[in-house]
C-alpha positions in Angstrom: 31.0 44.6 45.5 30.7 42.1 48.2 28.1 38.5 48.1 26.9 37.0 50.8 25.2 33.7 51.1 21.3 33.4 51.2 20.3 32.7 54.9 19.7 29.1 55.2 17.1 27.8 58.0 18.6 26.2 60.9 18.7 22.8 61.2 19.3 21.5 57.5 21.8 19.8 56.3 24.2 21.2 54.2 22.7 21.0 50.3 24.3 20.0 47.3 23.2 23.6 45.9 25.1 25.1 48.9 27.9 23.3 47.4 27.6 24.4 44.0 27.1 27.8 45.8 30.1 27.7 47.4 32.2 26.4 44.7 31.1 29.0 42.2 31.8 31.9 44.6 35.0 30.6 45.4 36.1 29.9 41.8 34.7 33.7 40.7 36.5 35.4 43.6 40.0 33.0 43.3 42.6 35.8 41.7 44.1 34.5 38.1 45.9 30.9 38.2 45.3 30.0 41.2 43.1 26.6 42.5 40.3 26.7 44.8 39.5 24.4 47.3 38.2 21.4 45.0 40.7 21.7 42.6 39.2 23.9 40.0 41.4 26.3 38.2 40.1 30.3 37.6 41.9 30.9 34.6 40.6 34.7 34.5 39.6 37.3 36.8 35.4 38.1 37.1 34.6 41.8 37.7 31.8 41.3 39.8 29.2 43.7 39.3 31.4 45.8 37.4 31.7 47.5 34.1 32.4 44.3 31.5 33.6 41.8 33.6 33.2 38.5 32.3 34.9 35.2 32.3 37.4 33.7 29.7 35.7 30.7 28.3 37.9 27.8 28.7 37.6 28.9 32.6 33.6 29.3 32.1 33.6 25.5 30.6 36.0 23.9 33.4 34.1 25.9 35.8 30.9 24.4 34.9 32.6 21.1 34.5 33.5 21.0 37.7 30.1 22.2 39.0 28.2 19.5 37.0 26.9 17.2 39.3 27.5 13.3 37.2 30.4 14.6 35.3 32.6 11.5 36.4 29.5 9.2 35.3 30.8 9.2 31.3 30.5 10.7 28.3 27.2 10.0 27.8 25.8 11.0 31.4 23.0 14.3 31.3 22.1 16.4 33.8 18.6 16.5 34.7 16.1 19.1 34.1 15.8 19.7 37.8 18.8 20.0 38.7 19.9 22.3 36.3 17.1 24.5 36.8 18.2 24.2 40.4 21.6 25.5 39.7 20.7 27.8 37.8 18.9 29.5 40.3 22.0 29.4 42.7 24.3 31.1 40.4 21.9 33.5 39.2 21.8 34.4 43.6 26.0 34.1 43.5 25.7 37.0 41.0 22.6 38.2 39.7 23.0 36.2 36.6 25.5 38.5 34.9 29.0 37.4 34.9 28.5 34.1 34.6 25.4 34.4 31.8 28.4 36.0 29.6 30.6 33.2 30.0 27.7 30.9 29.3 27.5 32.4 25.9 31.2 32.9 25.4 31.4 29.0 25.6 28.6 28.4 23.2 28.9 30.5 21.2 31.9 30.8 19.4 31.8 27.2 18.3 34.1 27.8 15.5 36.3 30.5 14.2 36.5 32.6 11.5 39.4 30.4 10.4 37.2 27.4 10.3 38.4 25.6 13.9 35.6 23.8 15.4 35.2 22.3 18.6 34.4 18.8 19.3 30.8 17.8 19.9 31.8 16.2 23.1 33.4 19.4 24.2 30.5 21.3 23.2 27.9 19.3 24.8 30.2 19.4 28.1 30.1 23.6 28.0 26.3 23.4 28.2 25.4 21.7 31.7 22.6 24.5 31.7 20.4 24.1 29.1 17.2 22.7 28.7 17.1 21.5 25.7 18.3 18.2 26.6 16.3 14.8 25.4 13.0 14.5 26.4 13.4 15.1 30.4 12.5 12.3 33.4 8.9 12.4 34.4 9.9 14.2 37.8 6.5 14.5 38.6 5.1 11.3 38.4 9.0 9.9 40.0 9.0 7.4 37.1 12.5 7.7 34.9 11.3 7.1 31.0 12.5 3.9 29.5 15.3 3.5 27.0 15.1 2.5 23.5 14.7 -1.0 22.9 18.3 -2.7 23.5 17.0 -6.1 23.0 19.5 -7.6 20.7 19.1 -6.9 17.1 20.9 -8.2 14.1 23.6 -5.3 13.4 24.1 -4.3 10.4 27.4 -2.4 8.9 26.5 -0.6 5.5 28.6 0.2 2.9 27.9 1.8 -0.7 30.7 2.0 -3.1 30.6 4.2 -7.0 26.5 4.6 -6.7 24.9 5.9 -9.0 21.2 6.8 -10.1 19.6 7.9 -13.8 16.1 8.5 -14.5 14.6 8.7 -18.2 12.5 11.9 -18.4 10.2 11.5 -21.3 9.0 14.6 -23.3 6.5 14.5 -26.4 9.1 13.8 -29.2 12.1 12.7 -27.6 13.2 11.1 -23.8 16.1 13.0 -21.6 18.6 11.1 -19.1 19.6 12.5 -16.4 21.7 12.2 -13.8 20.6 11.8 -10.1 23.5 10.3 -8.1 27.2 10.0 -9.5 29.5 7.8 -7.7 29.0 8.6 -3.8 30.9 6.1 -1.3 30.4 6.0 2.2 29.4 3.8 5.0 27.9 3.2 8.9 28.2 1.1 11.4 26.0 0.1 14.4 25.8 2.7 16.8 26.2 5.9 15.0 24.4 8.6 12.9 25.2 9.5 9.5 23.8 12.7 8.3 23.3 13.2 4.3 22.8 17.1 4.0 23.1 19.0 0.5 21.1 21.8 -1.4 17.7 20.7 -2.8 17.5 18.6 -5.5 21.5 17.1 -4.7 20.0 13.5 -4.2 19.3 13.4 -0.3 16.0 11.5 -0.8 17.1 9.6 -3.5 20.1 7.9 -1.7 18.5 7.3 1.3 15.6 5.2 -0.9 17.7 3.8 -2.2 20.0 2.8 0.8 16.7 1.6 2.2 16.2 -0.9 -0.5 12.7 1.5 -1.7 14.5 1.8 -5.4 15.1 -1.4 -8.1 18.5 -2.1 -7.8 18.5 -2.7 -12.0 18.3 1.3 -12.4 20.8 1.7 -10.2 24.8 1.3 -10.3 27.4 0.1 -7.9 27.0 -1.8 -4.6 24.9 -1.5 -1.6 25.9 -4.4 1.2 24.7 -4.7 4.1 27.1 -6.9 6.3 29.0 -7.1 3.3 26.0 -9.0 1.6 23.4 -7.3 -0.8 19.9 -6.1 -0.5 17.2 -9.4 0.2 13.6 -9.3 0.6 14.2 -10.4 4.5 15.7 -6.9 5.4 12.4 -5.2 5.6 11.4 -6.4 8.7 15.1 -5.2 10.0 14.5 -1.2 8.5 12.8 1.5 9.6 12.2 3.9 6.7 10.4 7.4 7.8 9.2 9.2 4.9 9.5 13.0 4.9 5.8 13.4 4.8 4.1 11.8 7.9 1.3 9.8 6.0 -1.0 8.8 9.2 -4.4 7.8 8.7 -6.2 11.3 10.5 -8.9 9.5 12.1 -7.1 7.3 14.5 -5.6 8.4 17.9 -1.6 8.0 19.0 -2.4 4.9 20.9 -4.4 3.4 18.2 -1.6 3.9 15.2 1.1 2.4 17.5 -1.0 -0.4 18.5 -2.1 -1.3 15.0 1.4 -1.1 13.6 2.7 -3.5 16.5 0.0 -5.9 16.2 0.2 -6.1 12.3 4.8 -5.4 12.0 5.7 -7.7 15.7 7.0 -11.2 15.4 3.9 -13.8 15.9 5.8 -14.9 18.5 4.2 -12.4 20.9 1.1 -12.1 22.4 -1.6 -9.7 21.4 -1.3 -8.2 25.0 2.9 -7.9 24.3 2.7 -6.2 21.4 0.4 -3.9 22.9 2.4 -3.4 25.6 5.0 -2.5 23.7 3.6 0.1 21.9 2.4 1.7 24.8 6.8 1.7 26.1 7.2 3.2 22.5 4.5 6.2 23.5 6.3 6.6 26.8 10.0 6.6 25.1 8.8 9.4 22.6 6.7 11.7 25.4 3.8 10.7 24.0 1.8 10.2 27.1 -0.6 14.2 27.1 -1.7 13.1 23.6 -2.0 9.4 23.6 -5.7 9.6 23.2 -5.7 12.6 20.5 -6.4 11.7 17.0 -3.4 12.4 14.6 -5.6 14.7 12.6 -4.8 16.1 8.9 -5.5 19.2 6.6 -9.1 18.9 7.5 -8.7 17.3 10.9 -7.6 19.3 14.3 -5.0 16.5 15.9 -1.9 16.4 17.5 0.5 18.9 16.6 3.1 18.6 13.8 6.1 17.6 16.7 4.4 14.7 18.1 3.0 13.7 13.7 6.9 13.4 13.1 7.5 11.4 16.5 4.8 9.4 16.0 6.0 8.3 12.8 9.3 7.8 13.9 7.7 4.9 16.8 6.0 3.3 13.5 9.1 2.4 12.5 11.3 1.7 16.4 8.2 -0.1 17.0 9.8 -3.5 15.3 13.2 -2.9 17.1 14.7 -2.1 13.3 18.6 -2.7 13.1 18.7 -0.1 10.1 16.4 3.1 10.8 16.2 5.4 7.9 14.4 8.9 8.4 13.9 11.5 5.3 14.5 15.0 6.9 12.7 14.5 10.2 13.2 17.5 11.7 11.6 19.6 8.7 8.7 22.3 10.2 9.8 21.5 13.5 11.0 24.8 16.0 14.7 24.6 17.0 14.1 22.9 20.3 11.5 20.1 19.1 14.0 19.3 16.5 17.0 19.0 18.2 15.0 16.6 20.9 14.6 14.8 17.7 18.0 14.0 16.9 18.9 13.3 20.1 16.3 11.0 20.2 17.9 9.7 17.1 21.3 9.4 19.5 19.4 7.2 21.9 18.1 4.8 19.6 21.5 4.5 17.6 23.3 3.7 21.3 21.2 1.0 21.5 22.9 -0.6 18.5 20.9 0.7 15.6 22.4 1.9 12.9 20.5 5.5 12.0 20.9 7.3 8.4 18.8 10.8 8.0 18.6 13.5 5.7 18.5 16.6 6.9 18.3 20.3 4.6 19.9 23.2 7.6 20.3 21.8 11.1 21.6 24.8 13.2 24.8 24.4 14.6 23.3 22.4 17.7 22.2 19.8 15.7 25.0 19.7 13.2 28.1 18.7 16.0 25.2 15.9 17.1 25.8 13.9 13.6 28.5 11.0 14.0 29.2 11.1 10.2 28.4 13.3 7.6 28.1 13.0 3.9 27.7 16.4 1.5 26.1 16.4 -1.8 25.8 18.6 -4.5 23.9 18.0 -7.9 24.3 14.3 -7.4 28.2 14.3 -7.0 30.0 13.5 -2.9 31.5 16.7 -1.6 32.5 15.4 1.5 32.2 12.1 3.6 33.6 11.5 7.1 33.1 12.9 10.6 31.3 15.8 11.0 33.6 17.3 13.4 36.3 17.0 10.9 34.2 18.7 8.2 35.2 22.4 8.6 38.8 21.4 9.4 38.7 19.2 5.6 37.4 21.9 4.0 40.0 24.6 5.6 42.4 22.6 4.4 41.1 23.3 0.7 41.4 26.5 0.9 37.7 27.1 2.2 36.7 28.7 5.3 33.8 31.1 6.2 35.0 34.9 6.8 32.2 35.5 9.9 31.1 33.3 12.5 28.1 31.5 10.8 26.1 27.9 11.5 29.0 25.4 9.8 26.1 23.3 8.2 24.7 27.1 6.5 28.9 27.7 5.5 28.3 23.7 3.8 25.3 24.5 2.2 27.1 27.5 0.6 29.6 26.3 -0.5 27.8 23.1 -2.2 25.7 25.5 -3.8 28.6 27.5 -5.4 27.3 30.2 -3.4 31.3 32.0 -2.2 30.1 35.3 -0.1 31.7 35.8 3.0 33.3 32.7 1.9 37.7 33.1 1.4 38.3 30.9 -1.3 41.4 29.4 -2.5 44.1 31.0 -5.2 43.9 28.0 -7.5 39.8 28.4 -7.4 40.2 33.1 -8.0 42.9 32.2 -10.7 40.0 30.3 -13.0 38.3 34.0 -13.1 41.3 35.6 -14.3 42.1 33.1 -16.9 38.3 32.8 -18.1 37.0 29.6 -18.4 34.2 29.9 -20.9 32.9 32.5 -20.1 31.4 30.8 -16.2 32.9 33.6 -14.0 30.5 35.9 -12.8 30.4 39.3 -13.4 31.4 40.5 -9.7 34.7 39.0 -10.4 33.8 35.3 -8.7 34.0 32.3 -9.7 31.2 30.9 -10.8 28.4 28.1 -8.8 29.9 25.0 -11.9 33.4 26.5 -11.0 33.2 26.0 -7.2 31.3 22.8 -8.0 34.1 21.4 -9.6 36.7 22.5 -7.7 35.1 20.5 -4.6 34.5 17.5 -6.5 38.2 17.4 -7.7 39.8 18.1 -4.2 38.1 15.3 -3.0 38.4 12.6 -5.4 42.5 13.5 -5.2 42.6 14.2 -1.4 40.4 12.2 0.7 38.3 10.1 -1.7 40.8 6.9 -2.1 41.7 6.4 1.5 37.6 6.4 1.8 37.1 4.0 -0.6 39.9 1.3 0.9 38.2 1.5 4.2 34.5 0.5 2.2 37.1 -2.8 1.0 37.8 -3.9 4.8 35.4 -6.7 5.8 32.5 -6.1 8.4 33.0 -7.0 11.8 30.8 -10.1 12.0 31.2 -13.7 12.0 29.8 -15.8 8.5 26.5 -16.9 10.2 25.9 -13.7 11.7 26.3 -11.9 7.6 24.7 -15.1 6.5 21.3 -13.8 8.1 21.1 -11.4 5.6 20.4 -13.3 2.6 17.1 -14.9 4.4 14.8 -15.0 1.4 11.5 -15.9 3.6 9.5 -12.8 4.6 8.9 -12.6 8.1 4.9 -11.2 8.1 4.0 -10.4 11.9 1.1 -11.5 11.7 -1.4 -14.8 9.5 -3.3 -14.1 7.0 -6.7 -14.3 9.6 -4.9 -11.7 11.9 -3.8 -9.3 9.1 -7.6 -9.4 7.8 -9.1 -9.0 11.9 -6.6 -6.4 12.2 -7.9 -4.0 9.2 -10.6 -4.4 9.3 -11.0 -3.2 12.9 -9.0 -0.2 11.6 -11.3 0.0 8.7 -14.3 0.5 10.6 -12.8 3.0 13.0 -10.5 5.3 10.2 -13.9 5.2 8.4 -16.8 6.2 10.6 -16.2 9.4 10.8 -16.4 10.1 6.6 -19.7 7.9 7.1 -22.1 9.3 9.1 -20.8 13.0 8.5 -23.6 15.4 9.1 -23.4 16.4 5.4 -23.8 12.8 4.2 -26.9 12.0 6.3 -28.5 15.4 5.1 -27.8 14.3 1.6 -29.8 10.6 2.0 -32.3 11.9 4.8 -33.4 14.8 2.5 -33.5 12.9 -0.9 -35.5 10.5 0.9 -38.3 13.1 1.8 -38.4 14.7 -1.2 -39.0 11.1 -2.7 -41.6 10.7 -0.3 -43.6 13.4 -0.4 -43.4 13.5 -5.0 -44.7 10.1 -4.3 -46.9 10.4 -1.6 -49.2 7.3 -1.1 -49.4 6.3 -4.8 -52.3 4.7 -6.0 -51.1 1.5 -7.8 -54.8 0.6 -8.7 -54.7 2.6 -12.3 -52.4 2.0 -15.0 -51.5 5.7 -14.5 -50.3 5.3 -10.7 -48.5 2.2 -11.8 -46.7 4.2 -14.2 -45.4 6.7 -11.5 -44.7 4.1 -9.0 -42.7 2.3 -11.8 -40.7 6.2 -12.0 -39.8 5.6 -8.1 -38.1 2.6 -8.7 -36.3 3.9 -11.5 -35.1 6.4 -9.3 -34.0 3.9 -6.4 -32.2 1.8 -9.1 -30.0 5.1 -10.1 -29.5 6.6 -7.5 -28.2 3.9 -5.3 -26.2 3.2 -8.5 -25.0 6.5 -9.0 -23.7 7.6 -5.2 -21.6 4.0 -4.3 -19.6 4.3 -7.5 -18.6 7.8 -6.9 -17.7 6.7 -2.8 -15.5 4.2 -3.9 -13.4 5.9 -6.3 -12.1 7.6 -3.8 -10.8 4.4 -1.4 -7.6 3.2 -3.5 -6.3 6.9 -4.7 -6.6 8.4 -1.0 -4.6 5.5 0.3 -2.4 5.6 -2.5 0.9 6.8 -0.1 -0.3 4.6 2.8 -0.4 1.5 1.1 2.8 2.4 -0.6 4.2 2.7 2.5 2.9 -0.3 4.0 3.4 -2.9 1.5 6.9 -1.3 1.3 7.6 -2.8 4.6 5.9 -6.2 4.4 3.4 -5.6 7.3 0.6 -7.5 5.5 -0.6 -9.1 2.5 -2.0 -7.0 -0.6 -4.9 -9.6 -0.3 -6.1 -9.5 3.1 -5.8 -5.7 3.0 -8.0 -5.6 0.0 -10.6 -8.0 1.3 -10.7 -6.0 4.7 -10.9 -2.7 3.0 -14.1 -3.7 0.4 -15.4 -5.7 3.6 -15.6 -3.4 6.0 -17.0 -0.7 4.0 -20.2 -3.0 3.9 -21.9 -2.4 7.8 -22.0 1.5 7.1 -23.3 1.1 4.1 -26.0 -0.9 4.9 -26.8 1.9 7.6 -27.6 4.8 6.0 -30.2 2.6 2.5 -31.8 1.4 5.2 -32.8 4.9 6.8 -33.3 5.7 3.3 -35.8 2.8 2.3 -38.0 3.2 5.6 -38.7 6.7 5.2 -39.6 6.2 1.0 -41.0 2.8 1.5 -43.9 4.1 3.7 -45.0 7.2 2.7 -44.6 6.3 -0.9 -47.3 3.5 -0.2 -45.6 0.8 -2.0 -46.5 -3.2 -0.9 -46.9 -3.2 2.5 -45.7 -6.6 3.4 -42.9 -8.1 4.8 -42.0 -10.2 2.0 -41.9 -7.7 -0.9 -40.3 -4.8 1.7 -37.1 -7.5 2.8 -36.5 -8.4 -0.7 -36.4 -4.6 -2.1 -34.1 -4.2 0.7 -32.2 -6.8 -0.2 -32.1 -6.0 -4.0 -30.8 -2.2 -3.1 -27.7 -3.9 -1.1 -27.4 -6.1 -4.2 -27.1 -3.1 -6.1 -24.6 -1.3 -4.3 -22.3 -3.2 -3.4 -22.1 -4.2 -7.3 -21.4 -0.4 -8.0 -18.9 -0.3 -5.3 -17.0 -2.8 -7.1 -17.0 -0.8 -10.1 -16.0 2.2 -8.3 -13.0 0.6 -6.8 -12.4 -1.0 -9.9 -11.9 2.3 -11.6 -10.0 4.3 -8.8 -7.9 0.8 -8.6 -7.3 1.4 -12.8 -6.3 4.7 -12.9 -5.3 5.8 -9.0 -6.3 9.9 -10.0 -9.0 10.9 -8.7 -9.5 13.3 -11.8 -9.3 10.6 -14.6 -11.0 8.4 -12.3 -14.2 10.8 -11.6 -14.4 11.4 -15.5 -14.6 7.8 -16.2 -16.8 6.8 -14.1 -19.6 9.8 -15.1 -19.2 8.4 -18.7 -19.7 4.6 -17.5 -22.7 5.4 -15.3 -24.4 7.9 -17.5 -23.4 4.8 -20.8 -25.1 2.1 -18.8 -28.7 4.3 -18.2 -28.9 5.9 -21.6 -28.2 1.9 -23.3 -30.8 0.4 -20.4 -33.8 1.4 -22.7 -35.0 3.5 -19.7 -34.5 6.6 -22.6 -34.9 4.6 -26.1 -37.7 2.2 -26.2 -35.5 0.5 -29.6 -31.5 0.3 -28.9 -29.3 -0.5 -31.9 -28.2 -4.2 -31.3 -24.8 -3.3 -31.8 -24.7 -1.3 -28.6 -27.7 -3.4 -26.8 -25.2 -5.6 -25.1 -23.9 -2.8 -23.0 -27.1 -3.5 -21.0 -26.3 -6.5 -19.4 -23.0 -5.1 -17.9 -25.3 -2.3 -15.9 -26.7 -3.2 -12.4 -28.8 0.1 -13.2 -30.7 -2.3 -16.0 -30.7 -5.3 -13.3 -31.8 -3.4 -10.1 -34.6 -1.6 -12.3 -36.0 -5.1 -13.5 -35.5 -6.8 -10.0 -37.4 -4.0 -8.0 -40.4 -4.2 -11.0 -40.4 -8.2 -10.6 -40.4 -7.9 -6.2 -43.2 -5.4 -5.9 -45.5 -6.2 -9.0 -44.8 -10.1 -9.2 -48.9 -11.1 -8.5 -50.1 -7.8 -10.4 -48.9 -7.7 -13.5 -47.6 -9.6 -16.0 -45.6 -7.1 -18.1 -44.3 -3.7 -17.1 -42.5 -1.0 -19.6 -42.0 -4.1 -21.6 -40.4 -6.3 -19.3 -41.8 -9.8 -18.3 -42.6 -10.5 -14.6 -40.9 -13.7 -13.5 -38.5 -14.9 -10.1 -35.7 -12.6 -11.0 -33.1 -15.0 -10.2 -31.6 -14.0 -13.6 -31.4 -10.5 -12.2 -29.6 -11.5 -9.2 -27.0 -13.8 -10.6 -26.1 -11.4 -12.5 -25.5 -8.6 -9.8 -23.7 -11.2 -8.1 -21.5 -11.4 -11.3 -20.6 -8.1 -11.0 -20.0 -8.0 -7.8 -17.1 -10.7 -7.7 -16.1 -9.4 -10.9 -15.5 -6.1 -10.5 -13.7 -6.2 -7.2 -11.3 -9.0 -9.0 -10.6 -6.3 -11.7 -9.4 -4.0 -9.1 -7.1 -6.4 -6.8 -5.3 -7.4 -10.1 -4.8 -3.9 -11.1 -3.5 -3.1 -7.2 -1.4 -6.2 -7.5 0.0 -4.2 -11.0 1.0 -1.1 -9.0 3.9 -0.5 -8.8 5.4 0.2 -5.0 7.0 4.1 -5.4 8.8 6.0 -2.7 
């Protein structure tokens, strides 16, 4: 079957695709062992259009290497998506895609053989010139090349950890049990490298990552973790980026707003606001988030960006500070294979800029596995392997463990770590343990138990590799003493002054909670209650004692409603933001005092709108005193009640940090304040009557009576009508007292990972 070149338009110069067409056609037609005009060897014949004709893996790889534009540009050169797509189309015109697709499948699919042989990562990347799954492609439509990750100078960090152990005490009803999470973990990672922590669920990956990032108290750990041969210090907080497994983001902020606020809070003071916002925009471009930059993040009840975009925003929150050390906890969880590959390639680009990257990974695809520079395999808290990821299969093959069928190398390693040896050959030494009868631990099928496999793997690593790796950890980091001493700076580096932090957090709080405060449900609740009250007390007459008593009942309900409603709104403030507060305080984004004041004051402008609408409806429908002085004093009284009751809700939420417990305690507290105020029981016992002076309902009710009937009566319901100064002082004291209690409770809260 002959092939003819497609006709070209007359007068056009030969394009690159024509050259590639001739190169590939000559390689396919050339006999075995011959060389074409460009020096490309053809090591296997290909049947063009025949039955079963394919290129060998070796020849197809060399052919694609020769046909790849830019091969001489270095190992890190990538083929643009547009070129690969054009080349792919030209090759399909050559042989209808049959022969070459089979050759490409052969070269890509056989990443390792049944004996455990692994292709080096660079050869794997070389054998995939037509992949569209490379890192985020260049924006060809706009004609602009996306900027590289920040390559400005940063403090290089050589991270080493030796004999790391970690134990937790699990308390039971009658006793406590000590559980070992990590046991003697060793490893190291240098700038420019990506270290993967792999292992089954519960093997200690996240614990080790948190420990390396300084998120776990050093008092509860053993061994040593050094950064440039120095111990951890608070200065490193501004040099370490930590991406948690769960994307902790505000759902109502857009992508641009999220990264802009992070930049303004975390970048150094030496940069202006415009420079910080420009850095945020550059990160958006680097992460390929331009199309969704004005879309809300979204959450459980709010539609927003996709899972992959949300993960990239979480990574952007950390790389925006140009970290020296970037830690990520399962960044590919919940992502499809293509998005996961782009995410890992993005980590490689970050590492190439001179940064140290460590990530946990659960079960990567084979393509992802070969992208890692180093690998740590954990099993039940023990170290099963540490070294280059490309040499992992070679090591396990050397100890007699190799796959019997072609499988993902990561799947093979996880099966070993779990003790599952189905489709895996094991050494005779391990099989002999079944015949001896190792304390009944063998399985019914005559195979070693998972415990025996785990014990063998731990022993094999300790005897063959551990000592050699420990010697490497004793070698000093290739840095001068001045660079090493920078790690020991104890002074924190705040990205903004206290006032700037307050203003930024105040603005962020307003934007985040405006959707919640003006939801149709809350507006309907307040306005419908106001209309019902207006209809029940429609134009009430206070000229008679009965009418006066009826209107006093209305004032009592207003005091109770605006004492009860804000308490149960404020309870949710700190428990709902606990994860965000933990994350941002662990990164030293702001001072706790700036956050607390911004959080409590950003609610006030929003909290004044609905009560104002409520009073405008009720006041004029019910016929209260129609003059400016009583109206504005009544509104001021309600505002004091709202702020005081909010303080109680904030304090309860900050103390308990649990919504169910906080709601229960708030219900009991508000009910006690109402009952002890003397509204229902005229003669309250002395030993419990003191509670009324802590009740904002009691003081608000008395103040409303004094405002409305100051010139009409001397006393109402046994309460003397005076200027109300005592009640105002009591409410102001509650406003500050409850908030001080809430702040002290937050200060005592431990930062958890």
